[in-house]
C-alpha distance (Angstrom), angle and dihedral (degrees) to the residues before:
residue distance angle dihedral
M1 . . .
Y2 3.82 . .
K3 3.79 134.3 .
K4 3.79 126.2 -151.9
V5 3.81 113.3 -110.4
P6 3.84 121.6 -166.0
R7 3.80 110.4 -132.9
M8 3.80 110.8 159.5
T9 3.79 131.3 32.9
K10 3.80 122.6 -133.2
T11 3.82 89.1 -108.3
M12 3.79 92.8 55.2
R13 3.80 91.2 46.7
V14 3.81 90.0 53.4
F15 3.81 89.3 49.1
H16 3.80 90.0 49.5
W17 3.80 94.1 55.1
I18 3.80 92.5 42.8
N19 3.80 86.4 56.1
V20 3.80 91.8 48.4
F21 3.79 96.3 52.9
S22 3.81 93.9 36.7
V23 3.81 93.1 53.4
L24 3.81 90.1 47.3
T25 3.81 91.7 49.6
A26 3.80 93.7 44.3
V27 3.81 92.3 50.9
I28 3.82 95.2 48.1
T29 3.81 94.3 45.5
G30 3.80 94.1 38.9
L31 3.80 92.5 55.2
Y32 3.80 89.0 49.5
I33 3.81 92.3 50.3
A34 3.81 89.8 51.7
N35 3.81 93.6 44.5
P36 3.85 119.6 3.2
Y37 3.79 94.0 -133.7
Y38 3.80 98.6 172.7
Q39 3.80 100.1 34.1
A40 3.81 90.6 100.9
L41 3.81 89.2 63.7
I42 3.80 90.9 65.3
A43 3.78 110.1 93.5
E44 3.81 97.9 -159.7
P45 3.85 110.8 68.1
A46 3.80 91.6 -162.2
A47 3.80 88.8 64.2
H48 3.83 93.7 57.5
K49 3.80 94.1 88.0
Y50 3.79 91.0 52.8
V51 3.80 91.5 52.4
M52 3.80 90.1 55.6
A53 3.80 90.2 45.9
Y54 3.80 91.8 52.6
N55 3.81 91.5 47.1
R56 3.81 90.8 51.2
F57 3.80 90.5 47.7
F58 3.81 95.1 51.1
H59 3.80 90.8 42.2
F60 3.79 89.7 54.3
I61 3.82 93.3 47.0
A62 3.82 92.4 47.8
A63 3.80 91.4 48.8
L64 3.80 91.0 47.3
L65 3.81 91.5 52.3
L66 3.81 90.9 49.7
D67 3.79 90.5 50.8
I68 3.82 93.7 47.8
V69 3.81 91.3 49.0
S70 3.82 90.9 48.2
V71 3.81 90.8 53.8
A72 3.82 90.9 47.7
V73 3.81 91.8 48.2
A74 3.81 90.5 48.7
Y75 3.81 88.3 54.9
L76 3.82 91.8 48.7
Y77 3.81 90.4 49.7
F78 3.81 86.0 70.9
R79 3.81 105.7 21.9
S80 3.81 107.5 34.1
T81 3.79 114.3 127.7
F82 3.81 91.0 -157.1
D83 3.79 102.5 49.5
K84 3.81 132.1 -12.6
P85 3.83 108.1 -149.9
I86 3.81 90.8 -170.9
K87 3.81 87.5 76.5
K88 3.81 88.8 64.2
L89 3.82 92.0 51.4
I90 3.78 94.6 59.6
P91 3.84 105.5 106.0
N92 3.80 94.9 -132.4
R93 3.80 125.2 140.4
E94 3.80 94.7 -96.6
N95 3.81 94.7 52.2
L96 3.80 94.3 43.6
I97 3.80 91.6 51.8
E98 3.81 91.3 47.2
F99 3.82 91.3 48.2
K100 3.80 90.2 51.7
E101 3.80 93.7 47.0
V102 3.81 93.8 49.0
L103 3.80 90.3 49.1
L104 3.81 91.6 48.3
N105 3.80 89.0 48.2
L106 3.80 88.9 57.3
L107 3.81 95.2 43.9
T108 3.82 93.5 47.6
L109 3.81 93.2 46.3
N110 3.80 93.2 -115.7
R111 3.81 94.8 -51.3
R112 3.80 87.5 123.9
K113 3.81 120.2 42.0
N114 3.80 113.7 164.0
F115 3.80 101.0 155.6
D116 3.77 140.7 71.1
S117 3.81 108.3 -96.5
S118 3.81 94.8 -174.0
H119 3.82 92.3 86.7
S120 3.79 134.7 46.3
D121 3.80 108.8 -77.0
S122 3.80 129.5 -144.8
F123 3.82 93.3 -112.1
N124 3.80 92.5 58.1
V125 3.81 92.8 43.7
V126 3.80 91.4 52.4
W127 3.81 89.6 47.3
F128 3.80 92.9 52.7
T129 3.80 91.5 44.2
I130 3.80 88.8 57.1
L131 3.81 89.3 54.5
H132 3.78 94.1 52.9
L133 3.81 91.7 45.9
L134 3.81 87.9 53.1
L135 3.81 89.6 50.7
V136 3.81 90.5 51.6
W137 3.82 88.9 50.3
M138 3.80 89.0 51.2
L139 3.81 88.1 51.2
F140 3.80 92.9 57.6
T141 3.80 96.0 43.3
G142 3.81 92.5 42.5
F143 3.80 95.3 49.3
Y144 3.81 89.9 46.0
L145 3.81 90.1 57.4
Y146 3.80 90.9 43.1
V147 3.80 96.0 53.1
Q148 3.81 92.5 45.5
G149 3.80 86.4 64.1
L150 3.81 90.1 58.7
E151 3.79 92.0 75.1
S152 3.82 93.8 159.9
G153 3.79 90.9 59.5
L154 3.79 89.1 -123.2
S155 3.80 133.2 114.3
S156 3.77 136.6 176.7
I157 3.80 89.6 -97.2
G158 3.81 97.4 45.1
K159 3.81 142.3 -88.3
W160 3.78 94.0 -65.5
W161 3.83 93.3 74.5
P162 3.85 97.9 58.1
A163 3.81 89.8 39.7
L164 3.81 91.2 53.7
L165 3.81 92.3 47.5
H166 3.81 91.1 50.7
I167 3.79 90.5 52.7
V168 3.82 92.2 48.7
T169 3.83 100.5 40.2
D170 3.82 110.9 25.3
W171 3.81 89.8 93.5
V172 3.82 88.5 64.0
G173 3.82 91.2 62.9
W174 3.80 90.6 47.9
L175 3.81 91.2 49.2
L176 3.82 96.5 46.7
G177 3.80 100.5 35.9
G178 3.78 103.1 -101.7
Q179 3.79 134.3 -61.3
A180 3.80 96.7 -33.8
G181 3.80 92.3 54.3
V182 3.79 93.6 44.1
R183 3.79 91.5 48.1
W184 3.84 90.9 51.1
W185 3.81 92.5 49.7
H186 3.79 92.2 45.7
H187 3.80 89.8 53.3
F188 3.81 94.2 42.2
S189 3.82 91.7 49.0
M190 3.79 88.5 55.8
W191 3.81 89.6 61.4
I192 3.80 90.6 48.4
I193 3.82 89.4 53.4
L194 3.80 91.1 47.9
S195 3.82 89.1 50.9
W196 3.79 87.8 50.8
V197 3.82 89.9 52.3
V198 3.81 92.6 49.8
F199 3.80 92.2 51.9
H200 3.81 92.0 43.6
I201 3.81 92.8 54.8
Y202 3.81 91.3 43.7
Y203 3.80 92.3 49.5
Q204 3.80 94.7 48.6
V205 3.81 90.7 50.9
W206 3.82 89.4 44.1
R207 3.81 92.0 53.3
T208 3.79 91.5 46.8
I209 3.81 91.2 53.2
F210 3.80 99.2 41.3
W211 3.80 101.9 34.3
K212 3.82 95.5 37.8
E213 3.80 91.0 -149.8
G214 3.81 100.0 119.8
D215 3.82 96.0 -109.5
I216 3.81 91.9 160.4
A217 3.82 88.5 65.2
I218 3.82 93.5 62.1
V219 3.83 94.7 86.5
F220 3.81 91.0 49.0
G221 3.80 105.7 40.5
G222 3.80 102.0 11.5
Y223 3.80 95.3 -120.9
K224 3.80 143.6 81.6
F225 3.80 134.3 -168.7
K226 3.79 128.7 -104.0
K227 3.78 121.7 -158.2
V228 3.80 112.5 -120.1
K229 3.78 115.9 -150.5
């Protein structure tokens, strides 16, 4: 016999799918910006510049959505009335033991399961925190590259915007050795995020198969099922 367990609010599900489509858009457009891989398919050469412009526009919008969602999630880590993930990030004895047990559960293919899987566990919270930290890192490196392209110090919304971005991101260029280093890290971080996505999808399917609690349904309906003895 199973009981229905709420696991994700409607707001968090919306944020999840915004992240999904934004990451997909950012990757496709970002790869094009770095190397226009389908420009040769466009018959009219005069239209090439517009294709790059559209790719830059959608890349910027996708990145902006990811950043907004990350800020909102950071707020909910502390202020959510449904679930406060920050509690699972505190390195106390309870969380460390749970983290270890969830990891061992994965490594032993569910032969060992000494934790309550009906709620969000510390392993998953840490994993999602890593994603949002990576997205923040992409924000700094991406905006650094963006503002370097505004060489005149002007933008369509005034001088204050490039000036603000220089104040916030110039340290990234100093840390990574200028534009070439920032561009390499921005690109490399994309592959780290894609690796994160691959493992995330694998792990959710893995949990659904091994735990038999319908974990894959959480991002669709907001709930899973817990076996009642």
